[in-house]
Each structure stands twice: as C-alpha cells, then as structure tokens.
C-alpha positions as CSV (number, residue, x, y, z in Angstrom):
1,M,107.6,-9.5,42.4
2,S,105.3,-12.1,43.6
3,A,102.2,-12.9,41.7
4,V,99.0,-11.6,42.9
5,A,96.1,-14.0,43.0
6,E,93.0,-12.7,41.3
7,I,89.9,-13.2,43.3
8,P,86.6,-12.3,41.4
9,L,84.2,-10.1,43.3
10,N,80.8,-11.7,43.1
11,S,77.9,-9.1,42.9
12,P,75.2,-9.7,45.5
13,A,72.2,-11.6,44.3
14,S,69.1,-9.4,43.5
15,P,66.7,-9.5,46.3
16,N,63.3,-11.2,45.8
17,L,59.9,-9.7,46.6
18,L,59.8,-11.0,50.1
19,Q,63.2,-9.6,50.9
20,R,62.1,-6.2,49.5
21,L,58.9,-6.3,51.6
22,S,60.9,-7.2,54.7
23,T,63.1,-4.1,54.3
24,L,60.1,-1.7,54.0
25,D,59.1,0.4,57.0
26,R,55.6,0.5,58.3
27,A,54.4,3.6,56.4
28,K,55.6,2.2,53.1
29,R,54.0,-1.2,53.8
30,M,50.6,0.6,54.5
31,R,50.9,2.5,51.2
32,L,51.7,-0.7,49.4
33,G,48.7,-2.5,51.0
34,V,46.3,0.3,50.2
35,G,47.5,0.3,46.5
36,V,47.1,-3.4,46.2
37,A,43.6,-3.2,47.7
38,L,42.6,-0.4,45.3
39,L,43.9,-2.5,42.4
40,V,41.8,-5.4,43.4
41,V,38.7,-3.2,43.8
42,A,39.3,-1.7,40.4
43,A,39.6,-5.1,38.8
44,I,36.4,-6.4,40.4
45,A,34.5,-3.3,39.4
46,A,35.7,-3.6,35.8
47,I,34.6,-7.2,35.7
48,V,31.2,-6.6,37.3
49,L,30.4,-3.5,35.2
50,G,31.7,-5.1,32.1
51,R,29.3,-7.9,32.5
52,Q,26.4,-5.6,33.2
53,P,24.1,-5.5,30.1
54,D,23.1,-2.4,28.2
55,Y,19.5,-1.7,28.8
56,R,17.1,-0.7,26.0
57,V,13.5,0.4,26.0
58,L,11.0,-2.5,25.8
59,F,7.8,-0.5,25.8
60,A,7.0,3.2,26.5
61,N,3.9,5.2,27.3
62,L,2.1,2.2,28.8
63,S,-1.0,2.4,30.8
64,D,-0.8,1.3,34.4
65,K,-2.7,-1.9,33.7
66,D,-0.5,-2.9,30.8
67,G,2.6,-2.0,32.7
68,G,1.7,-4.2,35.7
69,A,0.9,-7.1,33.4
70,I,4.2,-6.8,31.5
71,V,6.2,-6.5,34.8
72,A,4.5,-9.7,36.1
73,Q,5.4,-11.5,32.9
74,L,9.0,-10.3,33.1
75,S,9.3,-11.6,36.6
76,Q,8.0,-15.0,35.6
77,M,10.4,-15.1,32.6
78,N,13.4,-14.1,34.9
79,V,14.2,-11.1,32.8
80,P,15.9,-8.2,34.6
81,Y,14.1,-4.8,34.1
82,K,14.2,-1.3,35.4
83,Y,12.2,1.9,34.9
84,A,13.0,5.1,33.1
85,D,11.3,8.5,32.5
86,G,9.5,8.3,35.9
87,G,8.1,4.9,35.2
88,G,6.9,5.7,31.7
89,A,9.2,3.2,30.0
90,I,10.4,-0.3,30.9
91,L,14.0,-1.1,30.1
92,I,15.5,-4.6,29.7
93,P,18.9,-5.9,28.4
94,S,19.4,-4.9,24.8
95,D,20.2,-8.5,23.7
96,R,16.7,-9.7,24.8
97,V,14.5,-6.9,23.6
98,H,13.2,-8.6,20.4
99,D,12.8,-12.0,22.0
100,V,10.8,-10.6,24.9
101,R,8.6,-8.5,22.6
102,L,7.7,-11.6,20.6
103,R,7.0,-13.7,23.6
104,L,4.8,-11.0,25.1
105,A,3.0,-10.6,21.8
106,T,1.9,-14.2,21.9
107,Q,0.2,-13.4,25.2
108,G,-1.5,-10.3,23.8
109,L,0.6,-7.8,25.7
110,P,0.5,-4.9,25.7
111,K,-3.2,-4.8,25.1
112,G,-3.2,-1.0,25.0
113,S,-6.0,1.4,25.8
114,V,-7.6,0.7,22.4
115,T,-9.7,-2.4,22.2
116,G,-11.1,-3.7,18.9
117,F,-13.3,-6.7,18.1
118,E,-11.8,-8.7,20.9
119,L,-14.7,-7.3,22.9
120,M,-17.0,-9.6,21.1
121,E,-14.9,-12.6,22.4
122,S,-15.9,-11.9,26.0
123,S,-19.6,-11.8,25.5
124,K,-21.6,-12.9,28.5
125,F,-24.6,-15.1,28.7
126,G,-27.8,-13.1,28.8
127,M,-26.5,-10.1,26.9
128,T,-29.2,-8.0,25.4
129,Q,-29.4,-6.8,21.8
130,F,-28.5,-3.3,22.8
131,Q,-25.4,-4.4,24.6
132,E,-24.3,-6.5,21.6
133,R,-24.9,-3.5,19.3
134,L,-22.9,-1.3,21.7
135,N,-20.0,-3.7,21.8
136,F,-20.0,-4.0,18.1
137,Q,-19.8,-0.2,17.8
138,R,-17.0,0.0,20.4
139,G,-15.1,-2.7,18.6
140,L,-15.5,-1.0,15.2
141,E,-14.3,2.3,16.7
142,G,-11.3,0.6,18.2
143,E,-10.3,-1.1,14.9
144,L,-10.6,2.2,13.0
145,T,-8.5,3.9,15.7
146,R,-5.8,1.3,15.3
147,S,-5.8,1.7,11.6
148,I,-5.5,5.5,11.7
149,Q,-2.7,5.3,14.4
150,A,-0.7,3.1,11.9
151,L,-0.1,6.3,9.9
152,S,3.4,7.7,10.4
153,S,2.2,11.2,11.1
154,V,-0.5,10.3,13.6
155,Q,0.5,9.9,17.3
156,G,-3.0,9.1,18.6
157,A,-6.6,9.0,17.4
158,R,-10.1,8.6,18.6
159,V,-13.1,7.7,16.4
160,H,-16.7,8.4,17.3
161,L,-19.4,6.7,15.3
162,A,-23.1,7.6,15.3
163,L,-24.9,4.5,14.1
164,P,-28.7,5.0,14.3
165,N,-31.0,2.1,14.8
166,Q,-32.3,1.0,11.4
167,N,-36.0,0.0,11.5
168,G,-38.2,-0.9,8.6
169,F,-41.2,0.9,10.2
170,F,-39.6,4.3,9.9
171,R,-40.5,6.3,6.9
172,E,-37.3,8.2,6.8
173,Q,-34.1,6.4,7.8
174,Q,-31.4,8.3,9.6
175,K,-27.9,8.2,8.0
176,P,-24.8,7.3,10.1
177,S,-22.0,9.8,10.7
178,A,-18.5,9.8,12.1
179,S,-16.0,12.1,13.8
180,V,-12.3,11.5,14.0
181,L,-9.9,13.3,16.3
182,V,-6.2,12.9,15.4
183,S,-3.2,13.9,17.5
184,L,-0.1,14.4,15.3
185,H,3.6,14.0,16.1
186,P,5.4,17.3,16.7
187,G,6.4,18.9,13.4
188,R,4.1,16.6,11.3
189,I,1.1,17.5,9.2
190,L,-1.5,15.7,7.2
191,D,-1.7,16.5,3.5
192,R,-4.9,16.5,1.4
193,A,-4.3,13.0,0.2
194,Q,-3.9,11.6,3.7
195,L,-7.0,13.3,4.9
196,A,-8.9,11.9,2.0
197,G,-7.6,8.5,2.8
198,I,-8.8,8.7,6.4
199,V,-12.2,9.9,5.3
200,H,-12.4,7.1,2.7
201,L,-11.3,4.5,5.3
202,V,-14.0,5.5,7.8
203,A,-16.7,5.8,5.1
204,S,-15.9,2.4,3.6
205,S,-15.9,0.7,7.0
206,V,-19.5,1.8,8.0
207,P,-22.4,0.8,5.8
208,E,-24.3,3.6,4.1
209,L,-21.9,6.2,5.5
210,S,-21.3,9.1,3.1
211,P,-17.8,10.6,3.0
212,S,-19.4,14.0,3.5
213,A,-20.6,12.9,6.9
214,V,-17.1,12.2,8.2
215,S,-15.4,15.0,10.1
216,V,-11.7,15.0,10.9
217,L,-10.3,17.3,13.6
218,D,-6.8,17.8,15.0
219,D,-5.9,18.2,18.7
220,T,-6.3,22.0,18.5
221,G,-9.9,21.7,17.4
222,K,-9.3,22.7,13.8
223,L,-11.5,21.1,11.2
224,L,-9.2,19.4,8.6
225,S,-11.8,17.9,6.3
226,Q,-14.1,19.9,4.1
227,S,-17.4,18.9,2.7
228,P,-17.5,18.5,-1.0
229,D,-20.7,20.7,-1.1
230,G,-19.2,23.3,1.2
231,G,-18.3,25.5,-1.7
232,T,-15.1,26.8,-0.1
233,G,-12.9,25.6,-2.9
234,T,-10.0,24.9,-0.5
235,E,-9.0,21.7,-2.2
236,V,-9.0,23.4,-5.6
237,N,-7.0,26.4,-4.3
238,A,-4.5,24.0,-2.8
239,Q,-4.1,22.2,-6.0
240,H,-3.7,25.5,-7.9
241,L,-1.0,26.7,-5.5
242,L,0.9,23.4,-5.7
243,H,0.8,23.6,-9.5
244,V,2.2,27.2,-9.4
245,Q,4.9,26.2,-7.0
246,Q,6.0,23.3,-9.2
247,L,5.9,25.5,-12.3
248,E,8.1,28.1,-10.6
249,Q,10.5,25.5,-9.3
250,Q,10.8,24.0,-12.8
251,Y,11.7,27.3,-14.4
252,T,14.2,28.1,-11.5
253,R,15.9,24.7,-12.0
254,R,16.3,25.4,-15.7
255,I,18.0,28.7,-15.0
256,M,20.3,27.2,-12.5
257,D,21.2,24.3,-14.8
258,I,22.1,26.7,-17.6
259,L,24.2,29.2,-15.6
260,E,25.9,27.0,-13.0
261,P,28.4,25.5,-15.5
262,V,29.3,29.0,-16.6
263,V,29.7,30.9,-13.3
264,G,30.2,27.9,-10.9
265,R,28.2,26.3,-8.2
266,N,26.8,28.5,-5.5
267,N,27.6,31.6,-7.6
268,V,24.1,32.1,-9.0
269,K,20.7,32.6,-7.4
270,A,17.4,32.6,-9.3
271,Q,13.7,33.1,-8.6
272,V,10.8,32.9,-11.0
273,T,7.3,34.2,-10.4
274,A,4.6,32.8,-12.6
275,E,1.2,34.3,-13.0
276,V,-1.2,31.5,-14.0
277,D,-4.8,31.9,-15.1
278,F,-7.1,29.3,-13.7
279,T,-10.3,30.9,-15.0
280,Q,-12.7,28.4,-16.4
281,T,-14.8,29.7,-19.4
282,E,-17.3,27.9,-21.6
283,S,-19.1,29.4,-24.6
284,T,-21.8,27.9,-26.9
285,S,-22.7,29.3,-30.3
286,E,-25.4,28.4,-32.9
287,Q,-24.9,29.5,-36.5
288,F,-27.6,29.3,-39.3
289,R,-26.5,29.6,-42.9
290,P,-28.7,30.0,-46.0
291,N,-29.5,27.0,-48.1
292,Q,-27.0,26.1,-50.7
293,T,-27.6,24.8,-54.3
294,P,-30.3,22.2,-54.7
295,D,-27.7,19.5,-55.2
296,S,-26.2,20.1,-51.8
297,T,-29.4,20.6,-49.9
298,A,-30.9,17.9,-47.7
299,I,-34.7,17.3,-47.9
300,R,-36.2,16.5,-44.6
301,S,-39.8,15.8,-45.8
302,Q,-41.8,16.2,-49.0
303,Q,-45.6,16.1,-49.6
304,V,-47.4,16.2,-53.0
305,L,-51.2,16.5,-53.3
306,E,-52.8,16.1,-56.8
307,S,-56.5,15.9,-57.7
308,K,-58.3,15.5,-61.1
309,G,-62.1,15.8,-62.1
310,S,-64.7,16.9,-64.7
311,A,-67.6,19.4,-64.5
312,N,-70.5,20.1,-66.9
313,K,-70.7,23.6,-68.2
314,T,-74.1,25.1,-67.9
315,A,-75.9,26.2,-71.0
316,T,-75.9,29.8,-71.9
317,G,-78.0,31.8,-74.3
318,V,-81.5,33.0,-74.7
319,P,-83.9,30.7,-72.9
320,G,-86.4,29.1,-75.3
321,A,-87.5,25.8,-76.8
322,V,-84.0,24.8,-77.9
323,S,-82.4,25.5,-74.6
324,N,-85.0,23.5,-72.7
325,Q,-84.4,20.3,-74.7
326,P,-82.4,17.5,-73.2
327,P,-78.9,17.1,-74.5
328,A,-78.4,14.9,-77.5
329,P,-76.2,11.8,-77.1
330,T,-72.5,12.5,-77.5
331,T,-70.6,11.0,-80.2
332,A,-66.9,10.0,-79.9
333,P,-64.6,12.0,-82.0
334,V,-62.9,10.3,-84.8
335,N,-59.2,10.3,-84.6
336,G,-59.4,12.9,-81.9
337,A,-61.1,15.4,-84.1
338,N,-63.8,17.4,-82.5
339,P,-67.2,16.8,-83.9
340,A,-68.8,19.5,-85.9
341,P,-71.2,21.5,-83.9
342,T,-74.8,20.9,-84.6
343,A,-77.8,22.7,-83.8
344,G,-78.5,20.4,-81.0
345,N,-75.3,20.3,-79.1
346,S,-74.3,23.8,-79.7
347,Q,-77.0,24.9,-77.3
348,Q,-76.2,22.4,-74.6
349,G,-73.6,22.6,-71.7
350,T,-70.2,21.0,-72.3
351,E,-68.2,18.8,-69.9
352,E,-64.9,20.5,-68.6
353,Q,-61.8,18.5,-67.2
354,T,-60.2,20.0,-64.0
355,S,-56.9,19.1,-62.1
356,K,-55.2,20.4,-58.9
357,R,-51.6,19.8,-57.7
358,E,-50.1,20.9,-54.3
359,S,-46.4,20.2,-53.4
360,T,-44.8,20.8,-49.9
361,T,-41.1,20.3,-49.4
362,N,-39.3,20.7,-46.0
363,F,-35.5,21.1,-46.1
364,E,-33.1,20.4,-43.2
365,V,-32.0,23.5,-41.4
366,D,-28.3,24.3,-41.8
367,K,-27.3,24.9,-38.1
368,T,-23.8,24.8,-36.5
369,V,-23.5,24.4,-32.7
370,R,-20.0,25.2,-31.3
371,V,-19.1,24.7,-27.6
372,T,-15.8,26.2,-26.5
373,R,-14.2,25.5,-23.1
374,G,-11.2,27.6,-22.1
375,S,-8.2,25.7,-20.8
376,T,-7.1,26.3,-17.2
377,G,-3.6,26.8,-15.9
378,N,-2.4,29.0,-18.8
379,V,0.7,31.1,-18.0
380,K,-0.2,34.7,-18.3
381,R,3.2,36.2,-17.3
382,L,6.6,35.2,-16.1
383,S,9.1,37.3,-14.1
384,A,12.6,36.0,-13.6
385,A,15.2,37.6,-11.2
386,V,18.7,36.3,-11.4
387,V,21.7,37.3,-9.3
388,V,25.2,36.3,-10.4
389,N,28.3,36.5,-8.1
390,Y,31.5,38.4,-9.1
391,Q,34.2,36.4,-10.8
392,T,37.1,35.3,-8.7
393,G,40.7,35.5,-10.0
394,E,44.3,36.1,-8.9
395,D,46.4,39.3,-9.2
396,K,50.1,38.7,-8.3
397,G,49.2,35.6,-6.3
398,K,46.4,37.3,-4.4
399,P,42.7,36.3,-4.9
400,I,40.5,39.1,-6.2
401,T,36.9,39.5,-7.5
402,K,35.8,41.4,-10.5
403,A,32.5,42.2,-12.1
404,L,31.3,40.6,-15.3
405,T,31.6,42.6,-18.6
406,P,28.4,44.0,-20.2
407,E,28.8,41.5,-23.0
408,Q,28.8,38.6,-20.6
409,L,25.7,40.0,-18.8
410,E,23.9,40.3,-22.1
411,Q,24.8,36.7,-23.1
412,M,23.6,35.4,-19.8
413,T,20.4,37.4,-20.0
414,A,19.7,35.9,-23.5
415,L,20.3,32.4,-22.1
416,V,17.8,33.0,-19.3
417,R,15.2,34.3,-21.8
418,E,15.6,31.3,-24.0
419,T,15.4,29.0,-21.0
420,I,12.1,30.3,-19.7
421,G,10.5,30.8,-23.1
422,F,10.5,34.6,-23.0
423,N,7.4,36.2,-24.7
424,K,7.4,40.0,-25.0
425,E,3.8,40.1,-26.0
426,R,2.8,38.3,-22.9
427,G,4.6,40.8,-20.7
428,D,7.4,38.6,-19.5
429,S,10.4,40.2,-17.8
430,V,14.0,39.1,-17.0
431,N,16.3,41.0,-14.6
432,L,19.9,39.8,-14.3
433,M,22.1,41.4,-11.7
434,N,25.8,41.0,-11.1
435,T,27.0,41.7,-7.5
436,P,29.4,40.2,-5.0
437,F,27.8,37.7,-2.6
438,Q,28.0,38.4,1.1
439,V,29.5,35.5,2.9
440,D,28.5,35.3,6.6
441,A,30.4,33.1,8.9
442,T,27.4,31.5,10.5
443,P,28.1,29.1,13.3
444,S,27.3,25.6,12.6
445,N,24.2,24.2,14.3
446,D,25.4,20.7,14.0
447,V,25.4,18.6,17.1
448,P,28.9,18.3,18.6
449,L,30.6,15.0,18.3
450,W,30.5,14.3,22.0
451,K,26.8,14.9,22.1
452,Q,25.9,12.5,19.3
453,P,23.9,9.5,20.4
454,E,26.3,7.0,18.8
455,V,29.3,8.6,20.5
456,M,27.5,8.7,23.9
457,D,26.6,5.0,23.6
458,L,30.1,4.1,22.7
459,A,31.4,6.2,25.6
460,K,29.0,4.5,28.0
461,T,30.2,1.1,26.8
462,F,33.9,1.8,27.2
463,A,33.7,4.2,30.2
464,W,33.9,1.7,33.0
465,P,36.7,-0.5,31.4
466,V,38.8,2.4,30.5
467,G,38.2,4.2,33.8
468,A,39.1,1.0,35.7
469,V,42.4,0.6,33.7
470,L,43.3,4.3,34.2
471,F,42.5,4.0,37.9
472,A,44.6,0.9,38.2
473,A,47.5,2.6,36.4
474,L,47.4,5.5,38.7
475,V,47.4,3.3,41.8
476,L,50.2,1.2,40.4
477,L,52.4,4.2,39.5
478,G,51.4,6.3,42.5
479,L,51.5,3.9,45.4
480,V,52.8,0.4,44.5
481,R,55.8,1.3,42.4
482,P,57.2,4.1,44.6
483,A,56.8,1.8,47.6
484,L,58.7,-1.1,46.0
485,K,61.3,1.2,44.5
486,G,61.9,2.9,47.9
487,G,62.4,-0.5,49.5
488,A,64.9,-1.6,46.9
489,S,66.9,1.6,47.3
490,A,66.8,1.5,51.1
491,K,68.3,-2.0,51.3
492,P,71.8,-1.8,53.0
493,Q,74.7,-2.8,50.8
494,P,77.5,-5.1,52.1
495,V,80.6,-3.0,52.9
496,T,84.1,-4.4,52.6
497,A,87.4,-2.8,53.0
498,A,88.3,-3.3,49.4
499,G,84.9,-2.2,48.2
500,A,85.1,0.9,50.4
501,Q,88.5,1.8,49.2
502,L,87.4,1.2,45.6
503,D,84.4,3.4,46.0
504,A,86.6,6.0,47.5
505,L,88.9,5.9,44.5
506,E,85.9,6.1,42.1
507,S,83.7,8.6,43.6
508,E,85.3,10.4,46.5
509,T,87.9,13.1,46.3
510,P,90.3,12.9,49.2
511,E,90.7,16.1,51.2
512,R,94.3,17.2,51.4
513,A,95.2,19.8,53.9
514,A,98.4,20.8,52.1
515,L,96.7,21.5,48.8
516,P,94.5,24.7,48.8
517,A,91.2,24.7,47.1
518,P,91.2,26.0,43.6
519,N,90.0,29.5,43.2
520,K,87.3,29.8,40.5
521,K,88.2,33.4,39.8
522,D,91.8,32.6,39.1
523,E,93.1,30.9,36.0
524,V,93.2,27.2,35.8
525,L,96.5,25.9,37.0
526,P,98.3,23.1,35.2
527,A,97.8,19.6,36.7
528,T,100.3,18.5,39.2
529,P,102.0,15.0,39.1
530,E,99.9,13.9,42.0
531,Q,96.6,14.8,40.2
532,L,97.8,13.0,37.1
533,R,98.6,9.8,39.1
534,L,95.2,10.1,40.9
535,D,93.4,10.4,37.5
536,D,95.2,7.4,36.2
537,A,94.2,5.4,39.3
538,R,90.6,6.4,38.8
539,V,90.7,5.3,35.2
540,L,92.3,2.0,36.1
541,A,89.7,1.4,38.8
542,K,86.8,2.1,36.3
543,E,88.3,0.0,33.5
544,N,89.7,-3.0,35.6
545,P,88.1,-3.0,39.0
546,V,89.1,-6.7,39.6
547,A,92.8,-5.9,39.3
548,V,92.5,-2.9,41.6
549,A,90.6,-5.0,44.2
550,N,93.4,-7.6,44.1
551,I,96.0,-4.9,44.6
552,L,94.1,-3.5,47.6
553,K,93.7,-6.9,49.0
554,S,97.4,-7.6,48.8
555,W,98.1,-4.3,50.5
556,L,95.7,-5.1,53.4
557,N,97.2,-8.6,53.9
558,G,100.7,-7.1,54.0
559,D,102.0,-9.1,51.1
560,P,105.2,-7.6,49.6
561,A,104.7,-6.3,46.1
C-alpha cells in the first residue's frame, strides 16, 4: 500500500470589516448607516447635555426695575441666564450663584422696593426743609421695614410713622405714633415675645415714641398688639395658659417615665388636667394690744409740772383792838421748835406753804400691721387619666394578648398617685384603665422616594448620560450588530470536492432506495453492518478530518490504495 501524503487543510482567513461590508446587500447597508448615524447623534447629545450646567435661582420675587438692572449686569459679565416661574425668578449656573451674588451686591443690586437712608445720599440742591424731613421719615420707615423683614416669620412688612412737627411755640406738643403691617409666611405666627420685640424696636427708633402708641397688624387686618392700659388682660391670660400647659406636660411626662419601663414603649397613654388658681388676694390687718408691765412698756413722751408758794392766812376772831394791831415781828424758831404763842401773834394771820405737781406720761401704742398677699398659680386639683395596653405573650408559638391582673393595676395606680403627688383632701383623682390598643394601618404620608427633591435632582443629573448610553446600546444591538452578523453569515464559503464529501459524511444522511425508512411505530431494529460502518466513518471524519480528506483526495486522483 502506497503512502498517502498528508496535505493540511488551511481554514479560510477571517474576513475584515471592509470585506463584510462589501458582502452586505443594499437594505442591510442602509440599516447599518442609520444605526451608525444614531450612535453619533447620541454621543454628541450626551456630550453637549453633559456639559450643560445645572441652573439655580439667583434672585426671586424681583421688581421689574431690579430685574432689568440685574439682567443688564449679567449680560455685561457674560453669565448665561434664563427665567423661571413666568419671569419671577432668574436662574444662572449653580457653580456661579454665590460669585454673582457677591459681585452684584458690590453694585447695590438688587435694590429692592424698600429704600432706607440712601435717600439722603441723593439730596438735590435747593431742597426745602419739608422735603428733607419727608426724606428722613421715608428713610426711617425703610430701615425699620428692613429690620422687621429680617425676622424668620415675617415675609413682608410696611411701617407708617406719624411724626408731628415739633415747635417750641406750641403749648401742647403732639406725640408721635407708628403703625406696622406684617405679612407672615404660610404656617408661621408671631408669639408675644416677638410682638413685644417689634414694638420695642419701633418705639426705640423714634424719639419720644411710647410703646403704647405702636400698633401691629397682620395681613388680615387683625390687631396683634395690645395696649398696656387696655385692660383686656390678654397677655396675662396667655401666660397663665402657657403655665398650665407646661404643668400638665410635666405631670404627663412623669407618668410616662414611670410606666414605660414596666409596660413597654407605646403601650401607655396618659393625660393630666390641672386646675390652677391664679386669683390674687391681699389683706391688711392692724392689731392693738393692751400695755404690758411697766418694765416692757415704751414711753413716747413725759411732762412734769411742779409749782411751790406761800400764802398768809387771814386773822380770825372777834374784831377789836387786838385784831387791828399790826403783826409783831417774827422770831426764828430755835432748833426747829415752834415759838410759844403769845398774845400778840396768836391773834395775827399765819403764813402757809403751798406746792402743786402735775405729771403727764404718753406711752407708745402697741400696734401690729400685717399685710398678706396670696400666692398665684396654686394647684387646686389634679385629674390624671392613664390607659395601659394589654400584655403580649405567646401560647404554643402564637402571639396572644391578655389583660393585667388586679394586683398589677393597683400597683400601677399607686405609682401614678405617688408620681403626681396625689392629695385626697385637695380632691385629686386618678383613673387607670387597661384595654387593648386599636392599631390602625394608616397609610404613610411620606413623600415617595421618586418625588423627593434630592432624588429628582440626581435623576436630572444622570438622565441624559444614562439615556444616551441606553439609546446607543439599543441602536448597537438592534441595527448595527444584526447587520454585521447577517453579512458575516451570508458570505459564501469556498466549496471543494473533498470538503463537500467531508460535509456529506458529517452532516448529510445519504438516501438509499433499497433501504426503507424506519417506522416509528415499530420496534427499533438492530443496526445493520452498513450502518455500523457508516457510523465509524462519521466518527473518524469528526476525530481526524485531515486523514479523511487525504483519503478522499487519493480517491479522486485515482491513486491505488
């Protein structure tokens, strides 16, 4: 047997892009061109839109005058801008917002509709005193308006000042007054402290302006400020109400703090009602007590009058010669002894010594003055209502709820009483109830994730790039790739005799007229020798195609085996 020369079969080289394009028909070339054009358009759109800046609000709610001035300055600064909200807001690129605001602020923009003391800077020559006073009043009103608008709750404000002309020739000088109209943000209110601050601000800015002469109104025409002499007592009542609310919240918080560790969070609800006495009482009493012992008495004043004197006693007896005689000279007693009466002096009048003493003593009055003022804000009565949820447990792996025992309820009631300082004499009451809580599946009012501002901004940022990529992918997979794949599959393959016979051995089943087609309904017949040889040839062609090709080549050339 002669040797068979083995000739390797070289596989055809893979075609390049130009060869594939040359094999496409007209329709596929058009589809491929349209796909490439769409890809180019998507790439350009992604680049352009990716470079487009994100616009932010520069200023909003501008007057026409300020808006025109700002637009003119933006044009000079070469800053792109656009309008929003029907022209009510000016938008510029977000990365230049702060820089442009500072540069416009150096030029005094926006000036706004409120002007302050800058009116005094544009005074004209020949201005009268009335015009100067009017400009000063307008400037003061503008400055006060700006100060009030700086409050977080105030959206807009207007201040009207009534400044009478002060003249020394007037006997009675008129006092200034002021009115303030405030417009609040939706959902905002002014508390009493803020109203008092506005009144004090205006009163302190105008000389000789009393706080009672300042009126504050809201945009609905409601008078917010009250005169101190009005006698309405609104401020006092508001303070009392605030005190009661704080007191009730304090007692409620105490009950929650003492019961939540026992029954669990969200398993107890409590409300406390406090009856507070704000009555103001004042009593004055004077008490006089009798004088005590002389040692403990206090002498206020003392006056002593004492007088001494002598008087002759007239003679008595039967008138006669003896009684008409002049008195004899007196003789001093010896050793204090009275002289013996004589006939001469026994008939004469004698001299009598007299004395008088008056004493007046004024003592201090023992008086006690007691002034008693009753304290305000005393708690007259407390009422506490507490609701406790059922206890949760498990029974054979299933969650169940059960009521509290009477002993547990009594212990909790005692805890609540001790917490609020229960006083039976005061009339306090505590009611503790054990009942299951009703859980309602209320829908959440939270803003959906896709409606949140942050998510929307992020989506706007990545919308165009992601959309462009998806569009390019669709074009690539839907138009370009099928066109290229179709061209590659439609390319004719070189056909050789050996290759054709090899393909016939591998994939084709030769039709033999002598062999009937197998019947599917019948049983499978055993393989014939011809089928076994054919299967062996197929296996050989798959495992060693080069050898089979050489054999076929030798057969075609007529070489003897």
